[in-house]
N, C-alpha and C positions, 0 to 999 in steps of 0.2 A: 150776841143779838140773837134772837130767834131766826129762824129763814121764813116766817111766814110775816115778821114786822118790814120787811124794803118792800115787799108790796102795797103794804098798806101805808108807809111813807107816804110813796110814789104815788098811789089814791089820794095821799090825804093834801097833796101837793096845787093840785088845780082845785078840791075846795077853799083852801087858802084864797087864792088866786081870787076864784070869785066872790067871794067875798071881800074880797078886797076891789074890788071892782064896783060892786052891788054898795059899798059905804063913801066910795067917791063920789056917788051918782046921786045922794041921797042926797036930802032940800040941807041946806047948810042951816036949820034951825039943828040943826047935830050937835049935843055940848062935843067940844073940847076931847076934855076926858076921855067918852068915852071911844073916840077917834085912836088916844093917846092909848085908852088900852087893846084895841083891834090895832093896834101898830105895836106894841109890843108882845102880840101874841104871835101876828104873823114873822116876826123877827128871830119871835121863840122857835116856831115851825120850821124858819130857815135856818137856825139853828144845827134845829131835831136835820132836817133833810142834810144837811151837812158832812151832822155824824155819820147820818145811815150812809152817806152813799160812803166815807172814808172807808168805814168799817165794811161795807158791800166789795169793795176795792181789794181790800184787805184780807178778807175770807174768796173772794176770788182767786186773790194772787198763791195765798197758801191753797187753793182747791189745786192750782194749774203746777205746782211746785212738787204737791204730790202725786199727781198726777204722769209727771215725769218720769218721777223716780220709781214709782209704779211701769209706766212704759219702759223702764231702759232695764229693770231686772227682767221683767215676760222676755226682752228680746236678747239681755243674755243668759239666761235659761234654753230659750230655744235655740243660739248659736251651739249652746254646749250638747243639747240634747241630737241637736244635726250632727254635731260633728261624731260620734258617739254612733248613730247609726250608721254612722260612714263607714265607718272605721269597722264595726262589725257587717256590713254588707260588703267592703273587701275581703275583710279574713273568709266570705261564707264563700266570695269568691274564686279565691285562692285555693283553699279548700275541694270544691263543685271542680276548679281545675285541675287538680293532683292525680282525684278520684277518678277524672273522664282520662284523662292519660293512664293513668294504670289500667283503665278497664277496657281500656279501647289498642294496649299494645296485647295484653293477656290474650283478647278477643281477634287481634289480627293473630297472634301466634299461635291460634286454635285452630284458626281457619285454615293459615298457611299449612299448617301441619296434619289435619285433615287430609287437604286438596291435594297435596303430594302425596299421602298413600293410597285414596282412591284414584289420583292420579295411575300410580305405580299396578293397584290393582287391573286399571281398566286395561293398561299398556299390556296385563301379563296376558286378560282374559282378553283380549282384542289379537294377538298375539297367536295363543294356541286357536281362536276361532277360525283365524286365517288359515294357520295350518291345515286344521279340521276339512274347512271347507275344501284346501289345496289337495288335500287325501283323498276328498268322500268324490269330490269330481274327477282325479284321476282313477282311481276306484270304476267309477262311470262309465267316464268315455273309455276304458278295457272292456268292460265289459259290451258296451253299445257295439263295438269294435266287433266284439269276438261273437255276438247275438247276430251283428250287421250280418259279419262274416257267414257263418251257419245258413243266417235267412237267405245271402245270395248264393251260394251254395244248392243248397235245398231248390230254391228255384231253378238256376240253371239247370241242377239236374230233373226235377219235372219238368221244364220244358223243352228240354233235351228229348226224356223219353213218349212226351203228347209228340216231338215230332216226329222221332219215330214210327208209334203206333201211327201217327195220321198219312206219313211213309207205307207203312206195312200194309195199312188199309187202301191206298189207293194202288199199290201190288195187286193187294187180294182180288179188289173190284175188277182189276183186268185181267185178272184169272179169272172174274165170274165170268168176263166177256169173253174171253176165247172159251170158255166151257158152252156156255151160249151157240158161239159158233160151232160146238162139235156135239153138239145137242140131236144133227141129222145123222154125222158118219155115228152116236150109239144106237141110231136105229138100226142098222143095218148090222149090231151086232147082238143083237136082243137072241138070233136064233142059238148061236154061240152060246149068246149068255144061261138060253134055257137051256140048252143040252149042260149045261156045267149045275144050274140049279136045281134040276131035273136027280140031280142023288144030292139025298137029306142031310149025306152029311160034308159034300162038298158045298153045300147050299152054306151048310152053318159058318165052314171055317171059312169059306168067300165074303161071305157078312160080317163076320169078325176081324179077318184082314182089313179091312175096307173102316171098317168103323174102329181100328186101331190108326189106323194111317193119320185120316181125318183125325181125331182126338188128339193123337201125339203132333199132328202136325201145327194145331192150332189153339191147343191150350199149355200151358207152366207144368213141367210136370209133379206138383206141388197140386195139379188144381183137377186133378180124374184116379180114380184108385178101380183096377181090373179085378175081374171076378169078387167084389166085394157081398161082402154077408151082412143080410140085416138083422136087426134084433128079433125080428119072425122068425128068420132060422133060413130066408130064403138067398137065393143068389142072382145077384144083378148083374147081368154083363159087364156095366160100367157104372161105375157111379160117381157125377160130375160135381165134383167139392165147390159150390156156389153160397155163398155168403147169405145169410138172413135180413131180409128175404131178398129170396123165395125160398132158399136151402137148396143142399144136395138134389140132384134131378137125376135119375136112376133112365137109363137105357136101355134096351132091349135089342139084339139085331136078328132073333130067330121072326119067321116068318111063315106061313100056312098056304107054300105055293103048291101044294098038290093038286088043290080044289081051283085056286087059279087056273094053273097047266090045265085041266080038263075043261073047263070052260074057255079059255083061248084054241083049244084043240077043236074042239065042235063046233066051230066056224058055222058051216053047213046046215046041221042040224038044229032044229032048232027048239025040240023037246031034249034033247042035252045039253044043250047049250044052258035054259033054262032050267035044267037043276042042278047041274055045275054053278051055276050061279047061285043061285039056293045053297049049295054046301056051302061056294065060297064066304057069302053071307056069313053064314051059322058059323064057320072055322072063325073067320072074321071077328067074329063078337065073343064068344067066346076067351080067345085069345089077347084082345080087348081088357074084359073081363077078368081074366085070371092078373095081367100085368094091373092092376087098376088094384085086386086085393092084395095083392104081395106087395108090390112095388110104394102105393100111397099111404104111407104111413105118418099121421098127424105126429107133429112134433121130432121127428124124425129124417124125413124124405120134403122135399116142397110134395104144392100140389100138385103137380102131372108131371108126364112120365112119357119119354120119346121111345117110339118104338121104329125102329131102323129096318126100313127094305132098299135094300143093295141095288135099287135099278131104277133108272129112270125112266125109263117103258112103264113096269108095272107099278109105280108113282101115280105117272100120269092115268094110264087104265083106270086103276082103285080112284081115282078121282073126276074120270069122264062117265065108270058105268057102274059107280059104287059109294054114291052121293051118302044114302042115306048110314052107309056105314064107316065113315068119315066124319058123321053127324053126330050118330053114337058113339065112337069114340073120343071124339071131342068134349062131348057133353061128360062123358069120363076119364076126360082130362088125361086120356092118353092122346099125345099129336103124333101123327103120320111124319113122318121123317122121310127125303132122301138124301143123296151124298150131298147135290146140289143146297137143298134148303139147311141139313146139318152142317155144312160149311155155313151158310149164314148164322142160323143157333148159336155156333160155336164160335163163331166172330164178334159176336154181342156179348157171350157169355165172358168171349177172353178181353173186351172191353170192358164189361162190368165189376172183370176181377181186378184187373187197371184200374179202375177208376176207385175199386175198394179200399187198395193198396197206396193211391194217390188221397184219398181222403183220410187213409191212415195218419197220411205222412203226414198231410197236413194239419192232423188234428193235433200231435206232436208237436209243429210247428205254432200251434194258437198254444199250445201249453207253455210253449217256451216264449211267448209274446206274453202271454197275460201272467208269468210270474213275471217274467222282465216288467211290467205293466207295475204290479206291486209292488216291486221293488219300487219302482220309480215314485209310485203314490208316495211309500214310506219314508223314500228320500224327501218328497217333498213338503211331508209332517215335517220331518226333520229340520229343514233349512228353516220351514214357517215360525216352527217354536222359535227356533235359532235368533231369527230375526226381530222376534216378537221379545228376548231376552236386551237382544243386540239396544232394540229401541224404548225398551225401558230404562236400559242404560243409560241413554240418549237423556234420556225426557230428566233423570235422577240431576244425571252429569249437568244440564241447561238448569233446574232448580238450584243447585248448588249457585254455580255461577250467577242465577238473578239476585241470591242472599248475600251473596260475597260483595254483590254492587250496590246491593243498598247498607249494607253492614257500611262499605270503604266510604262512601256518597255520605253518609250518619257520621261518621271518622271525621273525615274530611268536614263536615260542617260545624264539628266539634269545636276542629282544632284551628279553625279560620274564623271562630266568631269573635266579633268585641265586643266590651263590654262598654255599655255608655261613660263618660265620663260624670256627665249629671245626675244629681242626685233625684234621688223619684220626689215627686208632690207630696206634698203631706200634709194634713190637713191644719187649718190656723189656729190659735189656739184665742178661745173665746178673751175679751177684758174681764179688767175682775167687776166693774159696774153693771158690763154685760149680765155676770154669772151670778151679780146680784139680784140685779133684776129677773136673770132667768129661775 
């Protein structure tokens, strides 16, 4: 029976019922044979409906049975596929676990071996570094101690010399005070000194002897030279060897005393005194000119020379009565000195020589300190480089530790990982009817 006949038979049943109702409501004048015919048709229709219903029930039962068989087959196929998938996943999990275990063990062994070698190298480098630093510190301490001893010794010697110089200056100042007190007593000896100075030969010997006593008393032996011959062939009575500047200073002990003696003797005669004064001034200017021309040599001597007058009385008269001559000598850079003023000059020169010597010592000390500071700077640079190397090594070790921790944590997670027993969700297979409809 075709599938379209079932709905048609179901639709014909109401139509038949409707006709039956209409037939029953017809007037009684309708013939009975027509009713019988209609009843027969209704019975035929009812039988047809019964047969159709039976066929429909049989067909539905067959379809239900076929559908149940297909569902059972699909379920069995799905179970077989799921068991095969679970077997493959279990095999893959076992293979992956074996590979991860072998890989983790190899990585762990390699890292342990590398870390052991790195630790050995770092320990050796650290030991060598500590030994080098200790040796360098010992050398530095020894050098600093030796330099400190030398510096302390030099400073003590310099302080002692300065103290000795100060004591000598105090002594000389006391001598100067005593000399000032004896100025009046020297005035009484002018006459006898004039008698000595009246003889030119005796005057020269007296002046040179007094000059020698003053210079040898105030200056060190290597600070002067007697009867020194200059590059121009002239010979000075004494050459004081001062460092540049100002340079060596020439000293002349000769003095034109004849004109000064004539000027002094003409005390009452104004004309003779005036003429003797002019003669003395001319002699002094000529002598000053000779000293300036002979003893002032650029680049060899200082720019000034000393004219020594061996009498305080003559020096005083010269500065009080002949100031123009003194001014002219100073303009020509020739300075007139008495025993007292020369002593003061020599004291200043001695201090200058001592200061030069002390500066030389200080220069050597500064050179030693500069060399020490250079050594310290080199040591500081080398220690800084060593620190940078050590810092780099520490950074490398720290990075290795970080990588090792990461690898160990990854291995621990792999070892402690537990696979879920539930199989993964698989998509539902479509039914045969749905596959056909799709």
